[in-house]
C-alpha positions in Angstrom: 157.3 155.9 168.2 154.2 157.3 166.4 155.6 156.3 163.0 156.2 152.7 164.3 152.6 152.5 165.5 151.3 153.8 162.2 153.4 151.3 160.3 152.2 148.5 162.5 148.6 149.7 162.1 148.6 149.2 158.3 149.5 145.5 158.7 146.7 145.1 161.3 144.3 146.8 158.9 145.3 144.5 156.0 144.9 141.4 158.2 141.5 142.5 159.5 140.3 143.2 155.9 141.7 139.9 154.6 139.9 137.9 157.3 136.7 139.9 156.6 136.9 139.2 152.9 137.5 135.5 153.4 134.4 135.4 155.6 132.3 137.0 152.8 132.7 133.9 150.7 132.8 131.4 153.5 129.2 132.4 154.3 128.0 130.7 151.1 129.5 127.4 152.2 127.7 127.3 155.6 124.9 124.7 155.6 123.4 125.7 159.0 121.9 128.9 160.2 123.9 129.0 163.5 127.2 128.7 161.6 126.2 131.5 159.3 125.3 133.8 162.2 128.6 133.2 163.9 130.4 134.2 160.7 128.3 137.4 160.3 128.9 138.4 163.9 132.6 137.8 163.4 132.4 140.2 160.4 130.8 142.9 162.6 133.7 142.5 165.1 136.3 142.8 162.4 134.5 145.9 161.0 134.7 147.8 164.3 138.2 146.7 165.0 139.3 148.0 161.6 137.6 151.4 162.3 139.3 151.7 165.6 142.7 150.8 164.2 142.5 153.2 161.2 141.1 156.2 163.0 143.4 155.7 165.9 146.4 155.7 163.5 145.1 158.9 161.8 144.6 160.6 165.2 148.2 159.8 166.2 149.5 161.1 162.8 147.5 164.3 162.7 146.9 164.9 166.4 143.4 166.4 165.7 140.4 165.7 168.0 138.1 166.1 165.0 139.3 162.7 163.7 138.1 161.1 167.0 134.7 162.9 166.6 134.3 161.5 163.1 135.3 158.0 164.3 132.7 158.1 167.1 129.9 159.3 164.7 130.8 156.7 162.1 130.9 153.9 164.6 127.5 154.9 166.0 125.9 155.1 162.6 127.3 151.7 161.5 126.1 150.1 164.7 122.7 151.7 164.2 122.5 150.4 160.6 123.3 146.8 161.7 120.8 146.9 164.6 118.0 148.6 162.8 118.1 146.3 159.8 118.1 143.3 162.2 115.2 144.6 164.2 113.0 146.0 161.4 113.8 143.3 158.8 114.6 140.0 160.5 114.8 138.3 157.2 117.2 140.8 155.7 120.5 139.7 154.1 123.0 140.4 156.8 125.9 139.8 154.4 124.8 142.7 152.2 124.4 144.9 155.3 127.9 144.1 156.5 129.4 144.6 153.1 127.7 148.0 152.8 129.1 149.0 156.2 132.6 147.9 155.3 132.6 149.8 152.0 131.3 152.9 153.7 134.0 152.5 156.4 136.8 152.2 153.8 135.5 155.3 152.0 135.2 157.3 155.2 138.7 156.4 156.3 140.2 157.7 153.1 137.9 160.7 152.8 138.8 161.7 156.3 142.5 161.4 155.6 142.2 163.4 152.3 140.0 166.1 153.8 142.6 166.9 156.4 144.6 168.8 153.7 141.6 170.8 152.3 141.0 174.5 152.8 138.3 173.6 155.3 139.8 170.6 157.2 137.4 167.6 157.5 134.5 169.5 155.9 134.3 166.9 153.1 134.3 164.0 155.6 131.5 165.7 157.6 129.4 166.2 154.5 130.0 162.6 153.5 128.7 161.5 156.9 125.6 163.5 156.4 125.1 161.8 153.1 125.5 158.4 154.8 122.9 159.2 157.4 120.4 160.4 154.7 121.2 157.3 152.6 120.6 155.0 155.6 117.1 156.5 156.1 116.2 155.9 152.5 117.8 152.4 152.7 115.5 151.5 155.6 112.4 152.8 153.9 112.8 151.3 150.5 112.6 147.5 151.4 109.1 147.9 152.9 108.0 149.8 149.8 109.3 147.0 147.5 107.4 144.5 149.6 104.1 146.3 149.8 103.9 147.9 146.3 102.9 145.0 144.2 102.0 147.1 141.1 105.5 148.3 140.3 105.5 146.1 137.1 102.6 148.1 135.7 104.5 151.5 135.3 106.5 150.6 132.2 106.1 153.8 130.2 106.0 156.0 133.4 109.5 154.8 134.1 110.6 155.6 130.6 109.0 159.1 130.6 110.4 160.1 134.0 113.9 158.8 133.2 114.0 160.4 129.8 112.7 163.7 131.0 115.3 163.9 133.8 118.2 163.1 131.4 116.9 165.6 128.8 116.7 168.3 131.4 120.4 167.8 132.2 121.3 167.9 128.5 119.4 171.2 128.0 120.0 173.1 131.2 123.0 171.7 133.1 126.3 173.6 133.1 129.4 172.1 131.6 131.7 170.5 134.2 134.9 168.7 133.4 133.9 168.5 129.7 130.5 166.9 130.5 127.0 167.9 131.6 126.4 165.9 134.7 123.9 167.7 136.9 122.7 170.7 138.9 123.9 172.5 142.0 121.1 172.8 144.6 121.8 174.6 147.9 125.5 174.0 147.3 125.1 170.3 146.7 125.7 168.8 143.2 122.8 166.6 142.2 123.5 164.1 139.4 120.2 162.8 138.0 121.8 160.0 136.0 122.7 158.2 139.3 119.0 157.9 140.0 117.7 157.4 136.5 119.8 154.2 136.1 117.6 152.7 138.8 114.4 153.8 137.0 115.9 152.5 133.8 116.3 149.1 135.3 112.6 149.1 136.4 111.5 150.1 132.9 113.4 147.4 131.1 112.3 144.8 133.7 108.7 145.8 133.4 108.7 145.8 129.6 110.4 142.4 129.2 108.2 140.9 132.0 105.1 141.7 130.0 106.3 140.5 126.6 109.4 139.2 124.9 107.9 139.3 121.4 109.8 140.9 118.6 107.6 144.0 118.4 107.9 144.8 122.1 111.6 144.2 122.0 112.0 146.7 119.1 110.0 149.4 121.1 112.0 148.7 124.3 115.3 148.9 122.4 114.3 152.2 120.8 113.5 153.7 124.2 116.7 152.4 125.7 118.7 153.7 122.8 117.1 157.1 123.3 118.3 157.1 127.0 121.8 156.3 125.8 121.8 158.9 123.1 120.7 161.7 125.5 123.6 160.7 127.8 126.0 160.7 124.9 124.9 164.2 123.8 125.6 165.4 127.4 129.0 163.6 127.1 128.2 161.5 130.2 129.9 158.6 128.6 130.3 156.4 131.7 126.6 156.5 132.5 125.8 155.8 128.8 128.0 152.8 128.9 126.3 151.5 132.0 122.9 151.9 130.5 123.9 150.1 127.4 125.5 147.1 129.2 122.6 146.7 131.7 120.1 146.7 128.9 122.1 144.1 126.8 122.4 141.8 129.8 118.8 142.0 130.8 117.6 141.5 127.2 119.8 138.4 126.7 118.6 136.8 130.0 115.0 137.5 129.3 115.0 136.3 125.7 117.9 133.7 125.6 118.6 134.9 122.1 122.4 135.2 121.3 121.5 137.1 118.1 120.1 140.0 120.1 123.3 140.1 122.2 125.5 139.9 119.1 123.6 142.7 117.4 123.8 144.8 120.5 127.6 144.4 120.7 128.0 145.3 117.1 125.8 148.4 117.5 127.8 149.4 120.6 131.1 149.0 118.8 129.9 151.1 115.9 128.6 153.8 118.3 131.9 153.9 120.1 133.8 154.4 116.9 131.4 157.1 115.8 131.6 158.8 119.3 135.4 158.9 119.1 135.3 160.8 115.8 132.5 163.1 116.8 133.5 164.2 120.3 136.9 165.7 121.1 136.3 164.9 124.8 136.4 161.2 124.0 139.6 161.6 122.0 141.3 163.3 124.9 140.5 160.5 127.3 141.6 157.8 124.8 144.9 159.7 124.2 145.5 159.8 128.0 144.7 156.1 128.3 147.1 155.1 125.4 150.1 157.1 126.7 149.6 158.9 130.0 153.4 159.5 130.5 153.8 160.9 127.0 150.9 163.3 127.6 151.9 163.9 131.2 151.8 167.7 130.9 148.3 167.6 129.4 145.5 165.1 129.3 147.6 162.2 130.8 148.5 164.0 134.0 145.6 162.6 136.1 146.0 159.0 135.0 149.8 159.2 135.4 149.5 160.5 138.9 147.1 157.7 139.7 149.6 155.1 138.4 152.4 156.7 140.5 150.3 156.6 143.6 149.4 152.9 143.1 153.0 152.0 142.3 154.4 153.9 145.4 152.0 152.1 147.7 153.1 148.5 146.9 151.5 145.5 148.5 151.2 146.9 152.0 150.9 150.7 151.4 152.8 153.6 152.8 150.5 153.9 155.9 147.8 156.5 156.6 149.1 160.1 156.3 152.4 158.7 155.0 151.7 159.1 151.3 150.8 161.8 148.8 147.4 160.9 147.4 146.3 164.5 147.3 148.5 165.1 144.3 146.0 163.1 142.2 143.3 165.4 140.8 139.7 164.8 142.0 141.0 162.0 144.1 138.0 162.0 146.5 135.6 161.1 143.7 136.9 159.6 140.5 140.3 158.4 141.8 139.8 157.4 145.4 140.8 153.8 144.6 144.4 155.0 143.8 144.5 156.9 147.1 143.4 153.8 149.0 146.0 151.6 147.2 148.8 154.1 147.9 148.3 154.3 151.7 146.6 151.1 152.5 148.2 148.8 150.0 147.4 146.6 147.0 146.3 143.7 149.3 143.7 145.9 150.9 142.5 147.2 147.5 142.2 143.6 146.2 140.1 142.7 149.3 137.9 145.7 148.6 137.3 144.5 145.1 136.4 141.0 146.4 133.9 142.5 148.8 132.2 144.2 145.9 132.3 140.9 144.0 130.6 139.1 147.0 127.8 141.7 146.9 127.3 140.9 143.2 127.3 137.2 143.9 124.6 137.8 146.5 122.6 139.9 144.0 122.7 137.0 141.4 121.8 134.5 144.1 118.7 136.6 144.9 117.8 136.9 141.3 118.1 133.2 140.6 115.9 132.2 143.5 113.1 134.7 142.9 110.1 133.2 141.3 108.5 136.5 140.1 110.2 137.3 136.7 109.8 141.0 137.1 111.7 141.0 140.5 114.2 138.6 139.0 115.0 141.0 136.1 115.2 144.0 138.6 117.7 142.1 140.8 119.8 141.1 137.8 119.7 144.7 136.3 120.7 146.4 139.6 123.5 143.9 140.2 124.9 144.4 136.7 124.6 148.1 137.1 126.5 148.0 140.4 129.4 145.7 139.4 129.9 147.3 136.0 130.2 150.7 137.7 132.9 149.2 140.0 134.6 147.9 136.9 134.6 151.2 135.1 135.9 153.1 138.1 138.7 150.7 139.0 139.5 150.0 135.3 139.9 153.7 134.6 142.1 154.3 137.7 144.5 151.4 136.8 144.6 152.3 133.1 142.9 149.1 132.1 140.3 151.1 130.2 139.9 154.8 129.4 138.8 156.8 132.4 135.0 157.4 132.4 134.7 159.6 135.5 132.6 157.1 137.5 132.5 157.0 141.3 133.2 153.9 143.3 129.9 153.0 145.0 129.8 153.7 148.8 133.5 154.6 148.7 133.8 157.7 146.7 132.7 161.1 147.9 129.3 162.3 146.6 125.8 162.7 147.8 124.1 161.5 144.6 126.3 158.4 144.4 125.8 157.6 148.1 122.1 158.1 148.0 121.4 156.2 144.7 123.6 153.2 145.8 121.8 153.1 149.2 118.5 153.0 147.4 119.8 150.3 145.1 120.9 148.2 148.0 117.6 148.9 149.8 115.7 147.5 146.7 117.9 144.4 146.8 117.1 144.0 150.5 113.4 144.3 149.6 113.7 141.7 146.9 115.6 139.4 149.4 112.6 139.8 151.8 110.2 139.0 148.9 112.3 135.9 148.2 111.9 134.8 151.8 108.2 135.4 151.6 108.0 133.3 148.5 109.9 130.5 150.3 107.5 130.7 153.3 104.6 130.6 151.0 106.1 127.6 149.2 106.7 125.9 152.5 103.1 126.5 153.6 101.8 125.1 150.3 104.0 122.0 150.8 102.7 121.7 154.4 99.1 122.0 153.3 99.7 119.3 150.6 101.3 117.1 153.2 98.4 117.5 155.6 96.0 116.8 152.7 97.9 113.6 151.8 97.9 112.5 155.5 94.2 113.1 155.8 93.6 111.0 152.7 95.8 108.2 154.1 93.9 108.3 157.4 90.6 108.1 155.6 91.8 105.2 153.5 93.1 103.3 156.6 89.8 103.9 158.4 87.8 102.5 155.4 90.2 99.5 155.2 89.9 98.8 158.9 86.1 98.9 158.6 86.1 96.4 155.8 88.5 94.2 157.8 86.2 94.1 160.9 83.3 93.3 158.7 85.2 90.4 157.1 86.3 89.2 160.6 82.7 88.8 161.7 81.9 86.7 158.6 85.0 84.4 158.5 86.7 82.5 161.3 90.1 82.6 159.5 90.7 86.1 160.8 91.2 84.7 164.3 88.6 86.9 165.9 85.8 85.6 168.1 82.4 85.0 166.5 79.1 83.5 167.4 78.2 80.2 165.8 74.8 80.4 164.1 73.0 77.1 163.1 73.1 76.7 159.4 69.7 76.4 157.7 69.4 73.4 155.4 68.4 74.0 151.8 65.4 72.2 150.3 67.7 69.9 148.2 69.5 68.8 151.4 66.2 68.1 153.0 65.2 65.9 150.2 68.5 64.0 150.0 68.7 63.2 153.7 67.2 59.7 154.5 64.4 59.3 157.0 65.4 57.9 160.2 63.7 54.6 161.3 62.0 54.5 164.6 63.8 52.8 167.3 62.6 49.4 168.4 61.3 49.3 171.8 
């Protein structure tokens, strides 16, 4: 009976996720605010129904009360996120908030399922919940900072210095982990500075291009950006290096509208990729695993091959929660969580998850296009590109579309640095959305003031015309108004021409 319920639950989960995903894009077609609110409320209902169904199925499969505890805490946290954003920031983008909650929910469902088989059951899920709570706190603080701090575009070289120093510290002092230097362990928690430096890097590029797009400034900006990428390459953090490179190239092209810059960047990137392949054995191993994971199954291709087996065994509808074997994929909670989701929740669910990420990116671009301040416009574009390209790298590596880069799936994969940096990124986007709303209100006020000025001018003109009309009415009888008849005085000529009257005869 329990197996039947679990099998039914996966279809319910897929249906709820599909309806939610459809509503993500239907919001953009709503012309009225009331219709949009109804769609967003429907999304909230679908979110909590999906949580209830998934955690209920996992509880029936594992018969462990800790799953219900995790469900209760997650539901309370997600409800608090939705309510707090609505109360503190009435002008916030509710679609971005809902998508953020849905991605966190999908990640928590799979991390809870995977952590059941760990040496300390559900310890990973509990830590991830702590990361979510900390991230929410930062996510609620960041928007008001973006709105109040109007001098962020002045810190161009401070951003460059801080970001470069953090990456250089990792290269010089961080231990080697998985063939790359990624970060430090502080109080038992791995901190990966590149997750936060990519946000600082976006602010640096936006500030530099905002002040000048002259050739001299572009050369200096490109040199500093190249230094960031080179430091990441030396620490063999190739996924982050690729994100930095693509983000800079996109922002440079949008700011300058020069195809030659983009072409030169692509050629330079291709040359650097070839050089990196010949210089670093770590890259050669990943390319070898990407080219033939089955042929190198006993060595470098084992991880990618296991990921492909997991995706293939899940099919369209998945095996059901606790019915697959995603734990056989190495580092599945972080780098390969997408394959675990696909195995037990199905390809349809995974495709919907990708579309939810795409809808976030569409919203980021919408905000960037409507902002009037070019600095904020570049920041929104850079963060949006950073987010969607990281999604592409993670899913592309898991599905063998591109060589694996070891990137996490934002909000879904396990990791404190990834969760916190992504929450800050979304908080910045929310702050920019509020700035956009402020700009629209200011524009409306300007239009209203201009309208009142025009109306006052029209009233003054009408009053002056009415005054002239009344004056003309007193002088001419053609206006139809009453006037007093005044005897006309004869001129001297008329007096001379008028004949004298003869006296009457008596």
